[in-house]
KOLLO-449815 format. One record per residue: residue number from 1; x, y, z of N, C-alpha, C, O in turn. Coordinates in nm, 2 decimals, decimal comma, padded with zeros to 4 digits, always signed. Example, Ala and Ser with C-alpha at 12.3 -4.5 7.8 and 13.67 -1.06 7.14 Angstrom:
2
NODE    nr      npx      npy      npz     capx     capy     capz      cpx      cpy      cpz      opx      opy      opz
NODE     1   +01,32   -00,57   +00,78   +01,23   -00,45   +00,78   +01,32   -00,33   +00,78   +01,42   -00,33   +00,85
NODE     2   +01,28   -00,22   +00,71   +01,37   -00,11   +00,71   +01,29   +00,00   +00,79   +01,34   +00,11   +00,80
//
This chain:
156
NODE    nr      npx      npy      npz     capx     capy     capz      cpx      cpy      cpz      opx      opy      opz
NODE     1   -01,31   +00,18   -01,12   -01,33   +00,04   -01,13   -01,22   -00,03   -01,20   -01,17   +00,02   -01,31
NODE     2   -01,17   -00,14   -01,15   -01,06   -00,21   -01,22   -01,06   -00,36   -01,17   -01,14   -00,39   -01,08
NODE     3   -00,99   -00,44   -01,24   -00,97   -00,58   -01,19   -00,82   -00,61   -01,17   -00,74   -00,55   -01,24
NODE     4   -00,80   -00,70   -01,08   -00,66   -00,75   -01,06   -00,67   -00,90   -01,06   -00,77   -00,96   -01,06
NODE     5   -00,55   -00,96   -01,07   -00,54   -01,11   -01,08   -00,50   -01,17   -00,95   -00,42   -01,12   -00,87
NODE     6   -00,57   -01,29   -00,92   -00,54   -01,37   -00,80   -00,52   -01,51   -00,85   -00,61   -01,56   -00,93
NODE     7   -00,42   -01,58   -00,80   -00,40   -01,72   -00,84   -00,48   -01,81   -00,75   -00,47   -01,81   -00,63
NODE     8   -00,56   -01,90   -00,81   -00,63   -02,01   -00,74   -00,60   -02,14   -00,81   -00,63   -02,15   -00,93
NODE     9   -00,54   -02,23   -00,74   -00,50   -02,36   -00,79   -00,41   -02,35   -00,92   -00,42   -02,42   -01,01
NODE    10   -00,33   -02,25   -00,91   -00,24   -02,22   -01,02   -00,30   -02,15   -01,15   -00,23   -02,14   -01,25
NODE    11   -00,42   -02,11   -01,14   -00,49   -02,05   -01,25   -00,53   -01,91   -01,21   -00,58   -01,89   -01,09
NODE    12   -00,51   -01,81   -01,30   -00,54   -01,67   -01,26   -00,70   -01,65   -01,26   -00,77   -01,69   -01,35
NODE    13   -00,75   -01,59   -01,15   -00,89   -01,55   -01,14   -00,89   -01,40   -01,13   -00,78   -01,34   -01,11
NODE    14   -01,00   -01,34   -01,14   -01,01   -01,20   -01,15   -01,09   -01,14   -01,03   -01,20   -01,18   -01,00
NODE    15   -01,02   -01,04   -00,96   -01,08   -00,97   -00,85   -01,12   -00,83   -00,90   -01,04   -00,75   -00,92
NODE    16   -01,25   -00,81   -00,92   -01,30   -00,68   -00,96   -01,31   -00,60   -00,83   -01,36   -00,64   -00,73
NODE    17   -01,27   -00,47   -00,84   -01,27   -00,38   -00,73   -01,31   -00,24   -00,78   -01,28   -00,20   -00,89
NODE    18   -01,38   -00,17   -00,69   -01,42   -00,03   -00,72   -01,40   +00,05   -00,60   -01,43   +00,01   -00,49
NODE    19   -01,34   +00,17   -00,62   -01,32   +00,27   -00,51   -01,38   +00,40   -00,56   -01,39   +00,43   -00,68
NODE    20   -01,42   +00,48   -00,46   -01,47   +00,62   -00,50   -01,36   +00,71   -00,51   -01,24   +00,67   -00,49
NODE    21   -01,39   +00,84   -00,54   -01,28   +00,94   -00,56   -01,20   +00,97   -00,44   -01,09   +01,02   -00,45
NODE    22   -01,25   +00,94   -00,32   -01,17   +00,95   -00,19   -01,09   +00,83   -00,16   -01,01   +00,83   -00,06
NODE    23   -01,10   +00,73   -00,24   -01,02   +00,61   -00,21   -01,09   +00,50   -00,13   -01,03   +00,40   -00,09
NODE    24   -01,22   +00,52   -00,09   -01,29   +00,43   -00,01   -01,35   +00,32   -00,10   -01,39   +00,34   -00,21
NODE    25   -01,34   +00,20   -00,05   -01,38   +00,08   -00,12   -01,53   +00,08   -00,14   -01,61   +00,10   -00,05
NODE    26   -01,58   +00,07   -00,27   -01,72   +00,06   -00,30   -01,77   -00,08   -00,29   -01,86   -00,11   -00,22
NODE    27   -01,70   -00,17   -00,37   -01,73   -00,31   -00,37   -01,62   -00,39   -00,43   -01,53   -00,34   -00,49
NODE    28   -01,63   -00,53   -00,42   -01,54   -00,62   -00,48   -01,61   -00,75   -00,51   -01,71   -00,78   -00,45
NODE    29   -01,55   -00,82   -00,61   -01,61   -00,95   -00,65   -01,50   -01,03   -00,72   -01,43   -00,99   -00,80
NODE    30   -01,49   -01,16   -00,67   -01,39   -01,25   -00,73   -01,47   -01,34   -00,83   -01,57   -01,40   -00,80
NODE    31   -01,42   -01,34   -00,96   -01,48   -01,42   -01,06   -01,38   -01,51   -01,13   -01,26   -01,48   -01,13
NODE    32   -01,43   -01,61   -01,20   -01,34   -01,71   -01,27   -01,30   -01,65   -01,40   -01,19   -01,68   -01,45
NODE    33   -01,39   -01,58   -01,46   -01,36   -01,53   -01,60   -01,37   -01,37   -01,60   -01,43   -01,31   -01,51
NODE    34   -01,30   -01,32   -01,70   -01,30   -01,18   -01,72   -01,37   -01,15   -01,85   -01,31   -01,14   -01,96
NODE    35   -01,51   -01,14   -01,84   -01,59   -01,12   -01,96   -01,70   -01,02   -01,93   -01,71   -00,97   -01,81
NODE    36   -01,79   -01,00   -02,02   -01,90   -00,90   -02,01   -01,99   -00,95   -01,89   -02,04   -00,87   -01,82
NODE    37   -02,02   -01,08   -01,89   -02,11   -01,13   -01,78   -02,06   -01,11   -01,64   -02,13   -01,07   -01,55
NODE    38   -01,93   -01,13   -01,62   -01,86   -01,10   -01,49   -01,87   -00,96   -01,46   -01,89   -00,92   -01,34
NODE    39   -01,84   -00,87   -01,56   -01,84   -00,73   -01,53   -01,99   -00,68   -01,50   -02,00   -00,60   -01,41
NODE    40   -02,09   -00,74   -01,57   -02,22   -00,70   -01,54   -02,26   -00,75   -01,40   -02,33   -00,67   -01,32
NODE    41   -02,22   -00,87   -01,36   -02,24   -00,91   -01,22   -02,18   -00,82   -01,12   -02,25   -00,79   -01,02
NODE    42   -02,06   -00,78   -01,14   -01,99   -00,68   -01,05   -02,07   -00,55   -01,04   -02,09   -00,50   -00,93
NODE    43   -02,10   -00,49   -01,16   -02,17   -00,36   -01,16   -02,31   -00,37   -01,09   -02,34   -00,28   -01,01
NODE    44   -02,38   -00,48   -01,12   -02,51   -00,50   -01,05   -02,49   -00,51   -00,90   -02,57   -00,45   -00,83
NODE    45   -02,40   -00,59   -00,85   -02,37   -00,60   -00,71   -02,33   -00,46   -00,65   -02,39   -00,43   -00,54
NODE    46   -02,25   -00,39   -00,71   -02,20   -00,26   -00,66   -02,31   -00,16   -00,66   -02,33   -00,08   -00,56
NODE    47   -02,40   -00,16   -00,76   -02,51   -00,06   -00,77   -02,62   -00,10   -00,67   -02,69   -00,01   -00,63
NODE    48   -02,64   -00,22   -00,64   -02,75   -00,26   -00,55   -02,71   -00,21   -00,41   -02,80   -00,16   -00,34
NODE    49   -02,59   -00,22   -00,37   -02,55   -00,18   -00,23   -02,52   -00,03   -00,22   -02,53   +00,03   -00,12
NODE    50   -02,47   +00,04   -00,33   -02,42   +00,17   -00,32   -02,50   +00,27   -00,41   -02,47   +00,39   -00,41
NODE    51   -02,59   +00,23   -00,49   -02,67   +00,32   -00,57   -02,60   +00,33   -00,71   -02,49   +00,29   -00,73
NODE    52   -02,67   +00,40   -00,80   -02,62   +00,42   -00,93   -02,52   +00,54   -00,93   -02,56   +00,65   -00,89
NODE    53   -02,40   +00,53   -00,98   -02,31   +00,64   -00,99   -02,34   +00,73   -01,11   -02,40   +00,70   -01,20
NODE    54   -02,28   +00,85   -01,10   -02,29   +00,95   -01,21   -02,19   +00,92   -01,31   -02,21   +00,93   -01,43
NODE    55   -02,06   +00,88   -01,27   -01,95   +00,86   -01,35   -01,88   +00,73   -01,31   -01,88   +00,70   -01,19
NODE    56   -01,83   +00,66   -01,41   -01,74   +00,54   -01,38   -01,62   +00,56   -01,46   -01,62   +00,58   -01,58
NODE    57   -01,50   +00,54   -01,39   -01,37   +00,55   -01,45   -01,32   +00,41   -01,46   -01,31   +00,34   -01,36
NODE    58   -01,27   +00,37   -01,57   -01,21   +00,23   -01,59   -01,10   +00,24   -01,69   -01,08   +00,34   -01,76
NODE    59   -01,03   +00,12   -01,70   -00,93   +00,11   -01,80   -00,99   +00,08   -01,94   -01,11   +00,09   -01,95
NODE    60   -00,91   +00,05   -02,03   -00,96   +00,02   -02,17   -01,01   -00,12   -02,19   -01,02   -00,16   -02,31
NODE    61   -01,05   -00,19   -02,09   -01,10   -00,32   -02,10   -01,23   -00,32   -02,18   -01,33   -00,25   -02,15
NODE    62   -01,24   -00,41   -02,29   -01,35   -00,41   -02,37   -01,47   -00,47   -02,30   -01,59   -00,43   -02,33
NODE    63   -01,45   -00,57   -02,21   -01,56   -00,64   -02,14   -01,63   -00,54   -02,05   -01,75   -00,54   -02,04
NODE    64   -01,55   -00,46   -01,98   -01,61   -00,36   -01,88   -01,69   -00,26   -01,96   -01,79   -00,22   -01,91
NODE    65   -01,63   -00,21   -02,07   -01,70   -00,11   -02,15   -01,83   -00,17   -02,21   -01,93   -00,10   -02,21
NODE    66   -01,83   -00,29   -02,25   -01,95   -00,36   -02,31   -02,06   -00,37   -02,20   -02,18   -00,35   -02,22
NODE    67   -02,02   -00,40   -02,07   -02,11   -00,41   -01,96   -02,17   -00,28   -01,93   -02,29   -00,27   -01,91
NODE    68   -02,09   -00,17   -01,93   -02,14   -00,04   -01,90   -02,24   +00,01   -02,01   -02,34   +00,07   -01,99
NODE    69   -02,20   -00,03   -02,14   -02,29   +00,01   -02,25   -02,43   -00,06   -02,24   -02,53   +00,00   -02,26
NODE    70   -02,43   -00,19   -02,19   -02,55   -00,26   -02,17   -02,63   -00,20   -02,06   -02,76   -00,19   -02,07
NODE    71   -02,57   -00,16   -01,95   -02,63   -00,09   -01,84   -02,69   +00,04   -01,88   -02,81   +00,07   -01,85
NODE    72   -02,62   +00,12   -01,96   -02,66   +00,25   -02,00   -02,78   +00,23   -02,10   -02,87   +00,32   -02,10
NODE    73   -02,78   +00,13   -02,18   -02,89   +00,11   -02,27   -03,02   +00,08   -02,20   -03,13   +00,11   -02,25
NODE    74   -03,02   +00,01   -02,08   -03,14   -00,02   -02,01   -03,18   +00,07   -01,90   -03,28   +00,06   -01,84
NODE    75   -03,10   +00,18   -01,88   -03,13   +00,28   -01,78   -03,18   +00,41   -01,84   -03,16   +00,44   -01,95
NODE    76   -03,26   +00,48   -01,75   -03,31   +00,61   -01,80   -03,21   +00,72   -01,80   -03,20   +00,79   -01,90
NODE    77   -03,13   +00,72   -01,70   -03,02   +00,83   -01,69   -02,89   +00,76   -01,72   -02,85   +00,67   -01,64
NODE    78   -02,82   +00,79   -01,83   -02,69   +00,72   -01,86   -02,58   +00,76   -01,76   -02,57   +00,87   -01,71
NODE    79   -02,50   +00,66   -01,74   -02,38   +00,68   -01,66   -02,26   +00,72   -01,75   -02,24   +00,66   -01,85
NODE    80   -02,19   +00,83   -01,71   -02,08   +00,87   -01,79   -01,96   +00,77   -01,77   -01,92   +00,74   -01,65
NODE    81   -01,90   +00,72   -01,88   -01,79   +00,63   -01,87   -01,67   +00,70   -01,92   -01,66   +00,76   -02,03
NODE    82   -01,57   +00,70   -01,83   -01,44   +00,76   -01,86   -01,33   +00,66   -01,87   -01,31   +00,58   -01,77
NODE    83   -01,27   +00,64   -01,98   -01,17   +00,54   -02,00   -01,03   +00,61   -02,02   -00,97   +00,61   -02,13
NODE    84   -00,99   +00,68   -01,92   -00,86   +00,75   -01,92   -00,77   +00,68   -01,82   -00,80   +00,67   -01,70
NODE    85   -00,65   +00,64   -01,86   -00,57   +00,55   -01,78   -00,52   +00,62   -01,65   -00,53   +00,56   -01,55
NODE    86   -00,48   +00,74   -01,66   -00,43   +00,81   -01,53   -00,54   +00,83   -01,43   -00,51   +00,85   -01,31
NODE    87   -00,66   +00,85   -01,47   -00,77   +00,87   -01,38   -00,80   +00,74   -01,30   -00,87   +00,75   -01,19
NODE    88   -00,75   +00,63   -01,34   -00,78   +00,50   -01,27   -00,67   +00,47   -01,17   -00,67   +00,36   -01,11
NODE    89   -00,58   +00,56   -01,15   -00,47   +00,54   -01,05   -00,51   +00,51   -00,91   -00,44   +00,44   -00,84
NODE    90   -00,62   +00,57   -00,87   -00,67   +00,55   -00,73   -00,69   +00,41   -00,70   -00,65   +00,35   -00,60
NODE    91   -00,77   +00,34   -00,79   -00,80   +00,20   -00,77   -00,68   +00,11   -00,79   -00,66   +00,01   -00,73
NODE    92   -00,59   +00,15   -00,89   -00,47   +00,07   -00,91   -00,38   +00,07   -00,79   -00,32   -00,03   -00,75
NODE    93   -00,37   +00,19   -00,72   -00,29   +00,20   -00,60   -00,36   +00,12   -00,48   -00,29   +00,07   -00,39
NODE    94   -00,49   +00,12   -00,48   -00,56   +00,05   -00,38   -00,54   -00,10   -00,39   -00,56   -00,18   -00,29
NODE    95   -00,51   -00,15   -00,51   -00,48   -00,30   -00,53   -00,36   -00,34   -00,44   -00,35   -00,46   -00,40
NODE    96   -00,27   -00,25   -00,41   -00,15   -00,28   -00,34   -00,18   -00,35   -00,21   -00,11   -00,45   -00,17
NODE    97   -00,28   -00,30   -00,13   -00,31   -00,36   +00,00   -00,35   -00,51   -00,02   -00,31   -00,59   +00,07
NODE    98   -00,43   -00,54   -00,12   -00,47   -00,68   -00,14   -00,35   -00,76   -00,19   -00,32   -00,87   -00,14
NODE    99   -00,27   -00,71   -00,28   -00,15   -00,78   -00,33   -00,05   -00,80   -00,23   +00,02   -00,91   -00,22
NODE   100   -00,03   -00,70   -00,14   +00,07   -00,72   -00,03   +00,04   -00,84   +00,06   +00,13   -00,90   +00,11
NODE   101   -00,09   -00,86   +00,08   -00,12   -00,97   +00,17   -00,13   -01,10   +00,10   -00,09   -01,21   +00,15
NODE   102   -00,18   -01,10   -00,03   -00,20   -01,23   -00,10   -00,07   -01,28   -00,17   -00,06   -01,40   -00,19
NODE   103   +00,03   -01,20   -00,20   +00,15   -01,24   -00,27   +00,23   -01,34   -00,19   +00,27   -01,44   -00,25
NODE   104   +00,25   -01,32   -00,06   +00,32   -01,42   +00,02   +00,25   -01,56   +00,03   +00,31   -01,66   +00,06
NODE   105   +00,12   -01,56   +00,01   +00,04   -01,68   +00,01   +00,07   -01,77   -00,10   +00,05   -01,89   -00,10
NODE   106   +00,12   -01,72   -00,21   +00,16   -01,78   -00,34   +00,04   -01,84   -00,41   +00,03   -01,82   -00,54
NODE   107   -00,06   -01,90   -00,35   -00,17   -01,96   -00,42   -00,28   -01,99   -00,33   -00,26   -02,01   -00,21
NODE   108   -00,40   -01,99   -00,37   -00,52   -02,04   -00,30   -00,55   -02,18   -00,34   -00,53   -02,21   -00,46
NODE   109   -00,59   -02,26   -00,25   -00,62   -02,40   -00,29   -00,76   -02,42   -00,35   -00,78   -02,52   -00,43
NODE   110   -00,85   -02,33   -00,32   -00,99   -02,34   -00,37   -01,05   -02,21   -00,40   -01,00   -02,11   -00,33
NODE   111   -01,14   -02,20   -00,49   -01,21   -02,07   -00,52   -01,28   -02,02   -00,40   -01,28   -01,90   -00,37
NODE   112   -01,35   -02,11   -00,32   -01,43   -02,07   -00,21   -01,34   -02,02   -00,10   -01,37   -01,92   -00,03
NODE   113   -01,22   -02,08   -00,07   -01,13   -02,02   +00,03   -01,07   -01,89   -00,01   -01,05   -01,80   +00,07
NODE   114   -01,05   -01,87   -00,14   -01,00   -01,74   -00,19   -01,11   -01,63   -00,17   -01,07   -01,52   -00,13
NODE   115   -01,24   -01,67   -00,20   -01,34   -01,57   -00,17   -01,35   -01,53   -00,03   -01,37   -01,41   +00,00
NODE   116   -01,34   -01,63   +00,06   -01,35   -01,60   +00,21   -01,23   -01,52   +00,26   -01,25   -01,42   +00,33
NODE   117   -01,11   -01,55   +00,22   -00,99   -01,48   +00,26   -00,99   -01,34   +00,20   -00,96   -01,25   +00,28
NODE   118   -01,03   -01,33   +00,08   -01,03   -01,19   +00,02   -01,13   -01,10   +00,08   -01,11   -00,98   +00,09
NODE   119   -01,25   -01,16   +00,12   -01,35   -01,08   +00,19   -01,30   -01,03   +00,32   -01,32   -00,92   +00,36
NODE   120   -01,22   -01,11   +00,39   -01,16   -01,07   +00,52   -01,05   -00,96   +00,50   -01,05   -00,87   +00,57
NODE   121   -00,97   -00,98   +00,39   -00,87   -00,88   +00,36   -00,93   -00,75   +00,33   -00,89   -00,64   +00,37
NODE   122   -01,04   -00,75   +00,24   -01,11   -00,63   +00,20   -01,17   -00,57   +00,32   -01,17   -00,44   +00,34
NODE   123   -01,23   -00,65   +00,41   -01,30   -00,59   +00,53   -01,20   -00,52   +00,62   -01,22   -00,41   +00,67
NODE   124   -01,08   -00,59   +00,64   -00,98   -00,52   +00,72   -00,92   -00,40   +00,66   -00,90   -00,30   +00,73
NODE   125   -00,91   -00,40   +00,53   -00,87   -00,28   +00,46   -00,97   -00,16   +00,47   -00,93   -00,05   +00,49
NODE   126   -01,10   -00,20   +00,47   -01,20   -00,10   +00,48   -01,20   -00,04   +00,63   -01,23   +00,08   +00,65
NODE   127   -01,18   -00,13   +00,73   -01,17   -00,08   +00,86   -01,05   +00,02   +00,88   -01,06   +00,12   +00,94
NODE   128   -00,94   -00,02   +00,82   -00,82   +00,06   +00,82   -00,84   +00,20   +00,76   -00,79   +00,30   +00,80
NODE   129   -00,93   +00,20   +00,65   -00,96   +00,33   +00,59   -01,06   +00,41   +00,66   -01,09   +00,53   +00,63
NODE   130   -01,12   +00,36   +00,77   -01,22   +00,43   +00,85   -01,36   +00,42   +00,79   -01,44   +00,50   +00,82
NODE   131   -01,38   +00,32   +00,70   -01,51   +00,31   +00,64   -01,61   +00,24   +00,73   -01,74   +00,26   +00,72
NODE   132   -01,57   +00,15   +00,82   -01,66   +00,07   +00,90   -01,64   +00,12   +01,04   -01,54   +00,09   +01,10
NODE   133   -01,74   +00,18   +01,09   -01,73   +00,23   +01,23   -01,84   +00,17   +01,31   -01,96   +00,19   +01,28
NODE   134   -01,81   +00,10   +01,42   -01,91   +00,05   +01,51   -01,91   +00,15   +01,63   -01,82   +00,23   +01,66
NODE   135   -02,02   +00,14   +01,71   -02,03   +00,22   +01,83   -01,92   +00,18   +01,93   -01,90   +00,06   +01,96
NODE   136   -01,84   +00,28   +01,98   -01,74   +00,26   +02,08   -01,61   +00,21   +02,02   -01,52   +00,16   +02,10
NODE   137   -01,59   +00,22   +01,89   -01,47   +00,17   +01,83   -01,36   +00,27   +01,81   -01,25   +00,24   +01,77
NODE   138   -01,39   +00,40   +01,85   -01,29   +00,50   +01,83   -01,16   +00,48   +01,91   -01,05   +00,52   +01,86
NODE   139   -01,17   +00,41   +02,02   -01,05   +00,38   +02,10   -00,99   +00,24   +02,08   -00,89   +00,21   +02,14
NODE   140   -01,06   +00,17   +01,99   -01,01   +00,03   +01,96   -00,91   +00,03   +01,84   -00,92   +00,11   +01,75
NODE   141   -00,82   -00,07   +01,84   -00,73   -00,08   +01,73   -00,81   -00,14   +01,61   -00,92   -00,19   +01,63
NODE   142   -00,75   -00,14   +01,50   -00,81   -00,20   +01,38   -00,84   -00,35   +01,40   -00,95   -00,40   +01,36
NODE   143   -00,74   -00,42   +01,45   -00,76   -00,56   +01,48   -00,87   -00,59   +01,58   -00,95   -00,68   +01,56
NODE   144   -00,88   -00,51   +01,68   -00,98   -00,52   +01,78   -01,12   -00,50   +01,72   -01,22   -00,56   +01,76
NODE   145   -01,13   -00,40   +01,63   -01,26   -00,37   +01,56   -01,30   -00,49   +01,48   -01,41   -00,53   +01,47
NODE   146   -01,20   -00,55   +01,41   -01,22   -00,67   +01,33   -01,28   -00,79   +01,41   -01,38   -00,85   +01,38
NODE   147   -01,21   -00,81   +01,53   -01,26   -00,92   +01,61   -01,39   -00,89   +01,68   -01,47   -00,98   +01,70
NODE   148   -01,42   -00,76   +01,71   -01,55   -00,73   +01,77   -01,66   -00,75   +01,66   -01,77   -00,80   +01,70
NODE   149   -01,63   -00,72   +01,54   -01,72   -00,75   +01,43   -01,75   -00,90   +01,41   -01,86   -00,94   +01,39
NODE   150   -01,64   -00,98   +01,42   -01,65   -01,12   +01,41   -01,72   -01,18   +01,53   -01,76   -01,30   +01,53
NODE   151   -01,73   -01,11   +01,64   -01,80   -01,16   +01,76   -01,71   -01,26   +01,84   -01,76   -01,34   +01,92
NODE   152   -01,58   -01,24   +01,82   -01,49   -01,33   +01,89   -01,40   -01,25   +01,98   -01,38   -01,13   +01,96
NODE   153   -01,34   -01,32   +02,08   -01,24   -01,26   +02,16   -01,11   -01,26   +02,09   -01,07   -01,37   +02,03
NODE   154   -01,04   -01,16   +02,09   -00,91   -01,15   +02,02   -00,81   -01,24   +02,09   -00,79   -01,24   +02,21
NODE   155   -00,74   -01,33   +02,00   -00,64   -01,42   +02,06   -00,52   -01,34   +02,11   -00,49   -01,23   +02,06
NODE   156   -00,46   -01,39   +02,22   -00,35   -01,32   +02,29   -00,22   -01,36   +02,23   -00,12   -01,32   +02,27
//
């Protein structure tokens, strides 16, 4: 689990992202602040869709650690928290795909447009990683899978 920065209206916002040990995207969330409440929101969202993990690896962020401590205090089985910098390299490298697409954009004009565009970027990245498979998609390109999911005919 890690967060990266995205500019919206000239102000840095925070994109929380989590990947598993194979590099597959677990979840993502764009927030205005980087605090315990935002980290709690991200962890709750990720755990609702993917279940409770045994271990979480993160950087030395105090807000993330405080959120995990609060989650561990309220749960029966504690989650092991590892704050070792080099173990977080998988998610750090996974940020590249998002940054590669968003950097040429320079800026988002609104928070809502940033959320929508980042959701599309993350979805395309998940399709490219082979995480999202629909029936009959094995012979389709990644872009065709995306358009099939969107229910639209691919523009020529």
